[in-house]
N, C-alpha and C positions, 0 to 999 in steps of 0.2 A: 783460640790461643793456647799454648802449652800451659799446663798447670804448674805455675811457678810463683813463689812468694814475691819475687822481684821482677818487675817489668822494665826492660831497658829500651828506651826510646832515644833515637839519634836523629838529628836534623843537619842537613848540609846543602849548601848551594854548590852544585857540582860543576857549574860553568861549562856545561856540555857533558852528558853522561858518557859518550863514546870517548872523548878526549880524557876524561877522568879515569876510565878503565885502562886506557893505553898507558897512563902514567902510574898506575898502581893502586887504584881504588879497590879492586877486587881483593887484594891481599889484606888491606885494612878491614874490609867487610867480613872476610872469612875468619879473621882473628878476634872480632870485637863482640860477638855474642849478642847482636842486636835483635830485639823482638819486633819492633816497629821502626821503620826507616822513612823519614820525611825528606823528600828531595825537592829542590828548586832549580830553576834554569836547566831543565832536562834537555831541551833542544834536540829532541830525537823522536822517532815514531814509537808507538807502543810496542811494536815487534822488536825494535832495537833494544828497548828498555828491558822487556821480559827476557830476551835472549842473553843480555849481559848479566842480569841478576840470577837467572837460573830457575828451574822448575820448582825449587823448594819455597819460592816466594810467591805470595798472592799479591798481585800488582793492580793498583788503581792509578790511572793516569789521566790528567786533564791537560791536553796539549793546548798550546797557544793558537789563536786564530791565524796569526801570521807564522808560516812555516819557518822553523829554525830559530824561533824566539821563545823566551820564557819557558813555560811548561812546569807543572808541579805534579808530584806523584807521592803515593803512600804505598810502601811495600811491607808485608807482614808475614809472620810464620803461620798465621791462621786467617781465615776469611773475615772480612768486615761484614757486620750484619746489615749495615745500610751506609750509603754514602751520598753526599750532596755537593754540588758545585755552584749553586746559585749564590750570588752576592750582589745586592743592590738591585736597581731597576732593570727591567728586561732589556731596555735599549742601551744598557751600559755593558760594554765588552770587558769582562773580567776573566775570560778564558785563559787558562794557563797560570793563574795566580792565586786561586783559592780552592782547596779541596778538603772536605770534611769526611770523616768516617767514624763509625761506632764499632768498637771491638769488645767482645765479651772476654773478660779475664777473671778466672776463678769466681764466677758468679756475679761480677760487677761489670757494668758497661762503662768503658772509657772512650771519650770522644777526642780524636786527634785531628788537628788541622795543619796542613802544610800550606804556608802562605808565602807569597813572593810579592812584596810591595814594589811598585815601580820606583826606579831610581830618581826620576825627575830631573829637572834642570831649571834652576832659578830664573824666573822672568820669561819662561817659554810655555807653550801649550803642553809640553811634557809635565810641567809642574801642575798645571790645571788638572790634568788627568790624574796625577798622583793624589791631589787633594780630593778629587772625586772618589778615588778608590779608598782613601783613608776615611772619608765620610761613611762609605758603605761598610767598611771594616769596623768602624766605631759602633755603628748601629748593631751589627751582628755580635760583637763582643759584649755589648751591654745586655743582649738577650740570651746569649749562649748558656750562661749558668742556669737559666730557667729550664733549658732543655736537659742539661746534665751537670750535676755538681762535681763530677769528675771529668774535667776537660782541660786540654792543653792546646794552645795556639802557638805554633812554632815556625821558624823559618827565617829567611832573609827579609827583615822589615825595613831595611835601607834607611834607618834613622838611628843615630846615636842619641840616646835619651839624655844622658848627663855628661858633664865635663869629664867624668872618669872614663867615659866610653870611647873617647878619641884622644890619641896621643898628643896631637897638635891642635887642640880644639879652638884656640884663639884665632888661628888662621882660617877657620872653616865656618865661622858664624854666619857668613853670607852665602854659603854653599849648600846646595841640596844635600840632604842627609843630616844636617845639623841646624837647619833654619828654626828659629823660635816657633814659627807657626806649625812646623812638623812635630817638634818636641812636645808641643801642647796637646797633641793627640794622645801621646803616651802619658802625659800628665793626667788626662781624663781616665785612662785605663788603670794606671798604677798609683797615681798621686804625684804631685810635684816634688821636686828635690827638697824644698824647704818645708814640706808638709810633715808634721810630726808623725803622721800615720802613713807616710810614703811606704809603699810595698808591704803594707800591713793593715789593709782594710780601707785605705784611701781610694779615691776614684771609684771605679766599678768593682774594686776589691781583688782584681787579678794580682798575681805575684810574679815578679821577674825572678825566676828560679836562679839564674846566673848571678844576679846581684845579691840575692838573699844568701846564696852559698859562699860567694867569694868575699863579701863584705865591702867595706869602703876602701877599695884599692883601685889602682889604674887597671883597666881591662877587666878580666883577661880578654884580649882582642880575638876576633874571629875572622877578620879579613885584612889582608895586606896586598897592596898593588904588586903586580909582577915586576914593576920597574924599579931600578935602582937597588938601594940597600934597605928598603922598608922592612922586609921580613927579617933580615939579619939584625937590624937595629930595633926590632919590635915596634916599629912605627905603624900601628894599626888602628882599626876601628872595631868596636864591639857592636855589630849590627845584626847578628844572628842570635835569636832568642828562643827560649822555651818559657812561655807565659802560662801559668797554671791557675786554675780556680783554687781558692783557699783550701778546700778539702783535699784536693790532689797535691797541692804544694806541701801540705803537712805530711805527705807520705814520701817525700824525697829523702833518699839515703845516700846518694852520691851524685856529684856533678863534675863533668870533666870536659875541657876543651882539648881536642886531640891535635895539638899543634905538631906539625911534622918536625922531625929531628934536625932537618936541614932544608935549605932552599931546594936542593936537587931532588929531595924526596917528596916535595909537594905534588899533589895531583889536582888541586884546584886553588884558586886565589882565596877561597874561604876554607875554613877547617870545620870538621864536625863538632857539634855540641851534643854531648851524651849525658842523659840523666837516667838514674835508676829510681824507680818508684816501688816501694814496698806496699802492695795492695792487700 
């Protein structure tokens, strides 16, 4: 990685990398000064991905087993020293949903994970699969700080943890993405909303950088449906996160949700979450 005091890491669900570039993602990326880029829902081949990003990026890509579905990637200005895609039991297909990499930055090793949690559907096999994925993710996040105390797990986690994270939360308590059983997984990782040490040592000790930085406010949301006036009315969900170990979270110097200026300028139904870490 370049020798810089500040490491800028961005995460975004691109909702198809080719469509995102057609809509203007390239201009955003060219202007944003990102060092490490975590992508979800790539839905393209590795050749497509590297062709769109350009030769200046080192690209790791874990494509989904089913063509045209899911897919996660990590792109960086320097090469990763090691990467891993295993998550959970060998018979459990998590392809395209979990990608870890270690990066050397000014003498420190930083572990970055691009994660794409299944969306699920209450009362169906899709929800069963989501819980199985969350079980595997839970075990890995419990163990990951032992691997590296400078680690960040980021991406589309498809769960609004708190009532602050969804504009119309009362109407979504029985919907996948805000089910109590799903939110309980984030309680274990971050602490529950009513825990006095929530986001400050509770659970496994991970820190929700977005909530820590924004404070006790609605949002800031990261996903809005394409339909209707949701974007214009800011009727969104905050489901895209950067979760950091305490040591890395203590190095955050800036957090920003890159909400498009207008509906017409959107290039995904999600928006990038960008964090600067002073290492």
